[in-house]
C-alpha positions, 0 to 999 in steps of 0.5 A: 702878624704876631708883631701887630697883635702884640703892639695892639695889646698896649693900647688895649691894656691902657683902656682896660687898666692892664699895664703891659711893659715894653719888656713884657711885650717883647718877651710875650712876642718871643714866646708866641712866635714859632721860635722852636721850628725857626731855631731848628730849621738850620739844624735839620738842613745841616743834618740832612747834608751831613747824612749825605756826606756819611753816604759819600754823596756831595750835595751841592745845596740843601735845596737838593736834599729837600728835593730828594725828599719830594721825589715822585718818580725814580729813573733807574738805568738797568745796567749797573743799577738794577743788574750787576752790570757785568754781562757775560757772553753765555752762548753763540746761537748761529743762524741757519747755514752758519757754524758756531765756529764761524759766528764765534770768529766774527763775534771775536773780531768785532770785540777785539778792541772792545774793553767792556765786560761784554766784549772781553767775555765774547773774546774768552768764549770764542776760544772755547770754539777753537778760535785762537787769541789775537789782537786787532793789530794782527788783522791787516787794515782792520779799523775798530768801530766803537760803540755809541749810545746813538748807533748802539752797536760796534764792530770792525772793518777790514779788507772789505768785511764789515762786521757789526754786533749790537742790539737787534733793532740797530742791526736790523737798521744797519743791514736794511732788512728783516731777520730769518725766522730762527734768528727771530726765535733765538732773540725772543728766547734769550729776551724772555729768559731775561738775557740780552740778545746781541746780534752779529752781522757781516755786511747784510748777512745775519750770522747769529745771536750772542746770549749775554747774561746779567744778574738782577741785584738782590733785595731790590724788589723789597726796596722798590716795594718800600717806594711804592708804599710811599707813592714813588714810582720807579721806571727802568731805562734800558737800551735792551729790546722790549722783551728783555726789558720786560723780563728784567723789570718783572724780576726786579719789581719796578713799576714801568720801563722804557726799552731801546732808550736813547739819551734824548729819550731820557730827557723827553721822559723827564720833561713829560713827567715834570709836565704832569707835576711830578718831581723826578730823580735820576742817575747819570755818568756820561756826557750824553746824560748831562742834559737829563741830569740838568733837567731832573729835579734831583740829578745824581752824577757818578764821580767816575763820570765825565765832568759835564755830568758832574756839573749838570747834576746837583749831587755827586756820588763819590762811590760811583754806585748808581743804586745810591739814588735809593738811599739819597731819596730815603735821606731826603724823606727823613729830612722832610719827615723830621721837619714836619714832625718838629713843625707840628710840635712847634705849632702845638707848643705855641698853641699851648703857650697861648693858654698858659700865658695869656690867662695868667697875665689877665686873670687879675683884671678879668676874674671871669677867665680864671678857669682858663688859668689851668696852671695857676702860675704865680704872677703875670711876670713869673708866667712870662719869665717861665714861658721864656725860659721854657721856650729856650730849654725846649729848643736845646732839648730838641736839637739832638732830635733835629740832628739825628732825625725822626726815624724813617718809615716807608709810609704814605703822606696821609699815614705820616700826617696822622702819626705826626699829629698823634705823637708830636701834635698831642705831645706838643700841646701837653709838654708846655703845661708841666714844663712851664709850671715846673719852671714857674715854681723854680722862678718863684722859689728863687724870687726871680720876679 
């Protein structure tokens, strides 16, 4: 568009008696097109990726960093992200007619081969009830049943005994029936306190509840409030029952939660949000997270996770810290804010240059536009040369800002736009006038034209 405008100046100039040289037209084109933002875009992108690397996050592309800045929804796993992820067994709550020692014995049997923090803590807690330390090899014919995201329970089979421990709904489905009133009450009490109720069963009989305690990480409520200010919605995903999920969500300050979630539920939720026009970010570590990571607009895989998860995501966190997703979004936001600020400055800068150069070039032929020649530049040639020099200098001056980035503030889009227009818009209009005038004085003093 600018090229067409510049090319039409020569025939119009011949008609009006203004001599536009080819060199002058090329220089004018360079001054009038938005070269500032064009020259700084790569610097902004490189700086965004560099800030990711400083946080020990590998971005597969600059597009991934940009997408992080446009995120509308954050999906966060509860365990290890919102909570410390080191749940410990705090108490055994036996069913009616079952002693605490019997519950402790069965819970320990189901946890002997369980290497998770929860499993190890159950083995330790059982010792306080007089249950001696043992291994699965000490149990004749024992076969460990590992935990899976689909079954959401684990246990052991030995000599006709089928002991399981797991989420209430998983155990209810396993035994094919309901729970006694005291168990329902115990599950509710543990869940309402923010703990996780882990049910233990043998065959079709409920033995009791293991109370698992977890701690919500400090400072998350403030960080989620910052995202809320920016219009980003946070959703906690957990395999816990709805009561526990609600208690943790309330304490952490997330906007919404999905309880008793399976791997396919994550994928369905992401697709639902994207169908509504939202950009979604999430973290993942396992192979079962790979489909959701691939579907998400920003998928941050943990370095400690599986190869499938790392290949499915578009970022890899070398520290394997799920809360890094919060920092990733902030870096992406800062990158977009910087680009918006410099784009505003560049456009405003070009508008000011139009009024600086064109009147100076035409005032000799059309005296009527003399009032527009605000800077009273020395000559049309010095006006163009001064504008070209200023154009080059302003890019150099703005490179540090592009690399450092505009200071990140958790503000909504409307507030950011107003601030950009005020600071960088008004600044971009004002800067060229004294800048070009100063260069013009130097150019004329040195007789460069």
